[in-house]
C-alpha positions as CSV (number, residue, x, y, z in Angstrom):
1,X,0.0,-0.2,0.0
2,X,0.9,3.2,-0.5
3,X,2.8,5.5,2.3
4,X,1.7,8.8,0.2
5,X,-1.0,10.1,-1.3
6,X,-2.6,13.8,-2.3
7,X,-6.0,14.6,-0.3
8,X,-7.2,17.7,-0.9
9,X,-4.4,19.1,-2.9
10,X,-2.0,18.6,0.0
11,X,0.7,15.9,-0.1
12,X,0.1,13.4,3.0
13,X,1.2,10.8,4.7
14,X,-0.8,7.6,4.9
15,X,0.6,4.7,6.8
16,X,4.1,2.2,6.9
17,X,4.9,-0.8,5.1
18,X,8.1,-3.2,5.4
19,X,8.2,-2.9,1.2
20,X,11.6,-0.4,1.6
21,X,12.9,-3.5,4.7
22,X,12.6,-5.8,2.1
23,X,13.9,-3.5,-1.0
24,X,16.8,-3.3,1.1
25,X,17.5,-6.3,1.8
26,X,16.9,-7.5,-1.5
27,X,19.8,-4.9,-2.6
28,X,23.9,-5.6,-2.9
29,X,24.0,-3.5,0.1
30,X,21.5,-5.0,2.1
31,X,22.6,-8.4,1.1
32,X,26.4,-7.1,2.5
33,X,24.5,-5.8,5.6
34,X,22.9,-9.7,6.2
35,X,26.2,-11.2,5.7
36,X,28.0,-8.8,8.6
37,X,25.1,-9.7,10.7
38,X,25.6,-13.2,10.1
39,X,29.6,-13.4,11.0
40,X,28.4,-12.1,13.9
41,X,25.9,-15.0,15.0
42,X,28.1,-17.7,16.5
43,X,25.1,-20.8,15.6
44,X,21.7,-21.0,14.3
45,X,19.7,-23.4,13.7
46,X,17.9,-22.4,10.6
47,X,21.7,-21.6,9.7
48,X,23.4,-17.8,9.7
49,X,22.8,-16.2,7.0
50,X,18.9,-16.7,7.9
51,X,19.0,-15.6,11.4
52,X,20.5,-12.1,10.5
53,X,18.1,-12.1,7.7
54,X,15.2,-12.5,10.4
55,X,16.8,-10.0,12.5
56,X,17.7,-7.0,10.1
57,X,13.8,-7.6,8.8
58,X,12.4,-7.2,12.8
59,X,15.2,-4.6,13.4
60,X,14.1,-2.0,10.7
61,X,10.7,-3.0,10.6
62,X,10.3,-2.0,14.3
63,X,12.4,1.4,13.6
64,X,10.8,2.3,10.5
65,X,7.3,1.8,12.2
66,X,7.9,4.2,15.3
67,X,6.4,6.4,16.3
68,X,9.1,8.8,15.8
69,X,10.1,8.1,12.6
70,X,5.9,8.4,11.4
71,X,6.1,11.5,13.1
72,X,9.2,12.7,10.8
73,X,7.3,11.0,7.8
74,X,4.3,13.3,8.0
75,X,7.1,16.1,8.2
76,X,8.6,15.8,5.6
77,X,5.6,16.1,3.5
78,X,5.6,19.7,3.9
79,X,9.3,20.0,3.9
80,X,9.4,18.2,0.1
81,X,7.3,20.8,-1.0
82,X,8.6,23.8,0.9
83,X,11.7,22.7,-1.3
84,X,9.3,23.1,-4.8
85,X,8.6,27.0,-3.5
86,X,12.1,27.5,-2.0
87,X,13.5,26.8,-5.7
88,X,10.7,28.6,-7.4
89,X,12.5,31.8,-6.5
90,X,15.4,30.9,-8.4
91,X,15.8,33.9,-10.7
92,X,17.2,32.0,-14.2
93,X,14.5,29.2,-13.9
94,X,11.9,29.8,-16.9
95,X,9.0,32.1,-16.0
96,X,5.6,33.6,-17.1
97,X,4.1,36.9,-15.6
98,X,0.4,35.9,-15.6
99,X,-1.9,38.6,-13.6
100,X,1.2,39.7,-11.7
101,X,1.4,35.9,-10.2
102,X,4.4,34.0,-11.7
103,X,4.4,30.6,-13.4
104,X,8.3,29.1,-13.0
105,X,9.4,25.7,-14.2
106,X,11.5,23.7,-11.7
107,X,13.7,21.3,-13.0
108,X,12.3,17.8,-11.1
109,X,16.8,17.3,-11.0
110,X,17.0,20.0,-8.7
111,X,14.2,19.1,-5.9
112,X,15.7,16.2,-5.2
113,X,19.9,17.5,-5.0
114,X,18.3,20.6,-3.1
115,X,16.1,17.5,-1.0
116,X,17.9,14.2,-0.4
117,X,20.3,15.2,2.4
118,X,17.9,17.7,4.7
119,X,15.4,15.0,4.2
120,X,18.3,11.7,5.3
121,X,19.8,13.6,8.3
122,X,16.1,14.0,9.5
123,X,15.0,10.6,9.0
124,X,18.6,9.3,10.1
125,X,17.6,11.1,13.9
126,X,14.2,9.3,13.9
127,X,14.8,6.1,12.9
128,X,17.7,5.6,16.0
129,X,21.3,4.8,16.5
130,X,20.2,0.4,16.1
131,X,19.7,0.7,12.2
132,X,22.5,0.6,9.8
133,X,23.5,4.2,7.9
134,X,22.9,2.5,4.5
135,X,19.6,1.9,4.8
136,X,19.3,5.1,6.7
137,X,20.8,7.1,3.0
138,X,18.4,4.5,1.2
139,X,15.0,5.0,2.7
140,X,15.5,8.5,2.6
141,X,15.4,8.7,-1.4
142,X,12.6,5.5,-1.4
143,X,10.7,7.8,0.8
144,X,11.6,10.9,-1.9
145,X,10.3,8.7,-4.4
146,X,7.1,7.7,-2.8
147,X,6.0,11.2,-2.3
148,X,7.0,12.5,-6.0
149,X,5.3,9.1,-7.5
150,X,2.1,10.6,-5.0
151,X,1.9,13.5,-6.4
152,X,2.9,12.6,-10.5
153,X,-0.3,10.4,-10.6
154,X,-2.5,13.2,-8.4
155,X,-1.9,14.6,-12.2
156,X,-1.7,18.1,-10.8
157,X,-3.1,20.8,-12.9
158,X,-5.3,24.5,-12.8
159,X,-8.2,22.5,-11.3
160,X,-6.9,20.0,-8.6
161,X,-3.0,21.9,-7.8
162,X,-0.8,20.6,-5.6
163,X,-0.3,22.7,-2.7
164,X,2.6,24.1,-2.0
165,X,4.3,26.4,0.6
166,X,3.3,30.5,1.0
167,X,1.1,31.0,-1.6
168,X,2.8,28.6,-4.5
169,X,1.1,25.4,-5.9
170,X,2.1,23.0,-8.6
171,X,0.3,23.3,-11.3
172,X,2.1,20.5,-13.9
173,X,4.0,18.2,-14.1
174,X,6.4,16.8,-17.0
175,X,8.1,13.6,-16.3
176,X,9.8,13.5,-19.2
177,X,11.7,16.6,-20.5
178,X,15.2,16.1,-20.4
179,X,17.7,18.5,-18.7
180,X,20.9,18.6,-17.8
181,X,21.6,16.9,-14.9
182,X,24.4,17.7,-12.9
183,X,23.3,16.4,-9.7
184,X,23.0,12.5,-11.2
185,X,19.9,12.0,-10.1
186,X,19.2,9.3,-12.8
187,X,16.1,8.8,-14.9
188,X,13.4,9.0,-12.4
189,X,14.0,12.6,-11.8
190,X,13.8,13.7,-14.7
191,X,11.3,16.4,-16.5
192,X,10.3,19.3,-14.5
193,X,7.1,20.8,-12.6
194,X,5.7,24.1,-12.5
195,X,5.1,26.2,-9.7
196,X,2.1,28.8,-9.8
197,X,1.7,31.6,-7.0
198,X,-1.9,31.3,-6.7
199,X,-4.1,34.5,-6.4
200,X,-6.0,35.0,-2.2
201,X,-8.9,34.2,-3.4
202,X,-7.9,30.8,-5.4
203,X,-8.3,30.6,-9.8
204,X,-11.9,31.1,-11.2
205,X,-13.0,29.6,-14.5
206,X,-11.5,32.2,-16.4
207,X,-8.0,32.2,-14.6
208,X,-8.0,28.3,-14.8
209,X,-8.3,28.9,-18.6
210,X,-5.6,31.1,-19.4
211,X,-3.1,29.4,-16.9
212,X,-3.9,26.2,-19.0
213,X,-2.8,28.3,-22.1
214,X,0.7,29.7,-20.1
215,X,1.4,26.3,-19.4
216,X,1.3,25.4,-23.1
217,X,2.8,28.4,-23.9
218,X,5.7,27.8,-21.2
219,X,5.9,24.3,-22.2
220,X,6.4,24.9,-26.3
221,X,9.4,27.6,-25.6
222,X,11.4,25.2,-23.5
223,X,11.9,22.9,-26.2
224,X,14.0,25.4,-28.3
225,X,16.3,25.8,-25.2
226,X,19.7,23.5,-26.3
227,X,21.4,21.1,-24.1
228,X,23.8,24.1,-23.6
229,X,21.0,26.4,-22.6
230,X,19.4,23.8,-20.6
231,X,22.5,22.9,-18.3
232,X,22.8,26.8,-18.0
233,X,19.8,27.6,-16.8
234,X,20.4,24.4,-14.1
235,X,23.2,25.3,-12.9
236,X,23.3,28.9,-12.6
237,X,20.0,28.2,-10.7
238,X,21.3,26.1,-8.2
239,X,23.5,29.1,-7.9
240,X,21.4,31.7,-7.4
241,X,19.9,29.2,-4.4
242,X,23.6,28.6,-2.5
243,X,22.9,31.9,-1.6
244,X,19.8,32.5,-0.8
245,X,18.4,31.6,2.5
246,X,15.4,30.0,3.8
């Protein structure tokens, strides 16, 4: 079952499960952790490797289900989309102004590049000292992907925006556009989102139609960017974000 969903235009934490524990133990790093644990077991009737796997499964599952972890996971929803708002302020990113409200393209590689380290630190603290560092790092990436999947699945648009911080909301997700990726975040973080400053009274039907047309116009303009321009845009925006305080 999904850990996150979008309800009423907001990203929400729903539940935990053993899924990331199984995924990590099936990975090369998890297999190494099983063998390391097995070597510390002097004897087991079911075999040291099997006993080590059971021990790690129980330890990691217990840590994932801790109240401190669940609280941290719920807080990550707000932290994740707050990053989207922060990035929308980078002047170098492509944008349009619609009735004094900004519509900004935010490459998804920048989102994961800015989110991952802080999320890893927060979740590592919540999981506690008994959990291997490798799993802590893995879980942070896994959680970010799970939140991203929930948002993509909700298909934000002008009629059903995903609310972020302040007055900003995501009104479009393009998971395919190819930006140059200095963060080496991988194909899972291709594409971009479009963030829009919502007016205080929300969007009326006429506003939504104008915003939809603006999204199309901005999308069309991006196709003319050269590889060099895409690279320069992301690098300049990243440099600008380093000098901003949030």
